C-alpha positions in Angstrom: 81.3 109.2 96.2 82.4 110.2 99.7 86.2 109.1 101.2 84.6 106.6 103.3 82.4 105.3 100.9 85.5 104.9 98.4 87.7 103.3 101.1 84.9 100.7 102.1 84.2 99.7 98.3 88.4 99.1 98.1 88.2 96.9 101.6 85.5 94.7 100.3 87.4 94.0 97.2 90.7 93.4 98.7 89.2 90.7 100.9 87.1 89.2 98.4 90.6 88.6 96.7 92.3 87.1 99.9 92.2 83.6 98.3 95.3 84.7 96.2 97.8 83.6 98.6 100.8 83.1 96.1 102.7 86.2 96.3 106.4 86.8 97.4 106.3 89.8 100.1 107.5 87.7 102.8 110.6 86.6 100.6 112.1 90.3 101.5 110.6 90.9 104.8 111.9 94.2 105.8 112.1 97.2 103.6 113.3 101.0 104.0 111.8 104.1 102.1 112.4 108.0 102.1 109.1 109.7 101.4 107.7 112.7 100.8 104.5 114.0 103.4 104.9 110.7 105.4 105.2 110.2 108.6 102.1 112.8 108.3 101.9 115.8 108.6 106.2 116.0 108.2 107.5 117.0 104.8 109.8 114.4 104.2 110.6 111.3 106.5 112.3 107.8 106.9 110.0 104.8 107.1 111.1 101.5 107.9 108.7 98.4 106.6 108.1 94.8 107.3 106.1 92.4 105.7 104.2 90.7 108.0 102.2 88.6 105.4 101.5 88.8 101.7 99.1 91.2 102.4 99.6 92.9 106.0 102.8 95.6 106.0 103.8 97.1 109.4 105.3 100.4 108.6 106.7 103.4 110.9 109.2 106.3 111.1 109.9 109.7 111.3 109.6 112.8 109.5 110.4 116.2 109.3 108.9 119.9 108.1 110.2 123.0 107.7 108.6 125.9 105.8 111.7 127.4 104.1 112.7 124.1 103.1 115.2 124.6 100.9 116.1 127.9 102.3 117.1 126.7 106.3 118.0 123.1 106.6 120.1 123.5 110.2 117.9 121.4 112.2 118.6 118.4 109.5 122.1 116.8 109.2 122.9 118.1 106.0 124.9 114.7 105.4 121.6 112.9 105.7 120.0 114.9 102.9 122.8 114.7 100.9 123.2 110.6 101.1 119.3 110.9 100.1 119.5 112.8 97.3 122.8 110.5 96.1 120.2 107.5 96.6 117.5 109.4 94.4 119.7 110.1 91.6 121.0 106.8 91.6 124.9 108.3 92.4 124.8 110.9 89.5 125.2 113.8 92.6 128.3 113.8 94.6 127.6 113.5 98.5 130.2 116.4 98.8 128.6 118.5 96.2 125.0 118.5 97.9 126.9 119.1 101.3 128.8 121.9 100.1 125.0 123.7 98.2 123.0 122.6 101.7 125.3 124.7 103.8 125.8 127.5 101.7 122.2 127.8 101.6 121.2 128.1 105.3 118.9 130.9 106.4 118.9 133.0 109.6 115.5 133.6 109.4 113.0 131.8 111.9 111.4 128.2 110.5 108.4 127.1 111.2 108.9 123.2 111.8 107.0 119.9 112.8 108.7 116.6 113.2 106.4 113.7 112.9 106.2 110.3 114.0 103.8 107.6 113.3 103.6 103.3 113.0 100.5 101.9 111.4 99.4 98.7 108.8 98.7 98.8 105.4 96.5 96.1 103.5 97.7 95.1 99.9 96.5 92.8 97.6 98.4 89.4 98.3 99.6 88.1 95.0 100.0 91.7 92.7 103.3 93.3 92.2 101.2 96.5 91.4 98.6 96.5 94.1 96.3 99.1 95.8 97.0 99.8 99.2 95.1 101.0 102.3 96.5 102.0 105.5 95.7 103.8 109.1 98.3 104.7 111.2 98.5 106.5 114.7 101.0 109.2 115.1 102.4 112.3 116.8 103.7 115.7 115.8 106.0 118.4 117.8 105.4 121.9 116.6 107.4 124.8 116.4 106.8 128.5 115.6 103.2 127.6 115.1 103.3 125.9 111.9 99.6 125.8 110.1 98.7 126.9 113.5 99.9 123.7 115.4 100.9 124.8 118.8 101.5 122.1 120.8 102.4 118.0 120.7 99.4 115.9 119.7 98.3 112.7 118.5 96.3 111.8 116.0 95.3 109.4 113.3 95.3 109.6 109.3 94.2 107.1 107.0 95.9 106.3 103.6 94.9 104.9 100.0 97.0 104.4 96.9 98.9 102.6 94.6 102.2 99.7 95.6 104.9 98.6 93.3 107.3 95.9 94.4 110.1 94.5 91.9 111.2 91.5 92.1 114.5 92.9 92.7 112.9 94.3 96.2 113.1 98.1 94.5 109.6 99.7 95.8 107.3 102.7 94.9 104.0 103.8 96.6 101.9 106.8 96.1 98.6 108.0 97.0 96.5 110.0 99.3 96.6 110.9 102.7 93.6 112.1 105.1 93.7 113.3 108.9 90.2 114.4 110.2 92.0 116.1 113.1 94.7 118.2 111.1 93.6 121.6 110.1 91.6 122.4 107.1 95.0 123.1 105.0 96.6 120.1 105.7 94.0 117.6 105.9 94.5 116.2 102.8 97.9 115.5 101.4 99.1 113.5 98.3 102.3 111.5 99.2 105.3 109.2 97.4 108.0 107.1 99.0 111.1 105.3 97.0 112.6 102.5 98.6 113.9 98.6 98.8 112.8 95.9 100.8 116.0 92.8 101.7 
């Protein structure tokens, strides 16, 4: 089954069930997440999410990729990374320890970097806490030192398909796949995962 046929099938199933509008996503309309591989083609990112309706989410954010990630993090504030580690480990990794580790492991090599930005929409099942999600996003990326042979700022669109779960307390996790036809073959397809919270 082709990618487009699979997306069409998901869309048809989704829209046939739109009569079930008893969901509660709009009770917690604004969310923030930390993501791996989104905004695409960034390696890590932060996204703001708005539940416009029970079935429509608007999302946008900023991402960063570094081919020496873990070795050269000089362009990302180490404090930002330390806070993300603190949140993802439920407070078990002190921020000061992460800052010291990251500063002690910076490399002097020239990293290949991508800064990415995107915004788009996601469609979800209106009444399921665990829902299929499909989306389309428009974004831009700024490469530095030619990662994946990307040489200049460009705008592109990408599609996503995955699974989204939001708990009653607002915890959100989403994972799935991304596809961007305009990007070169090594990074045209990627998996992604988000961890976040709706308020």
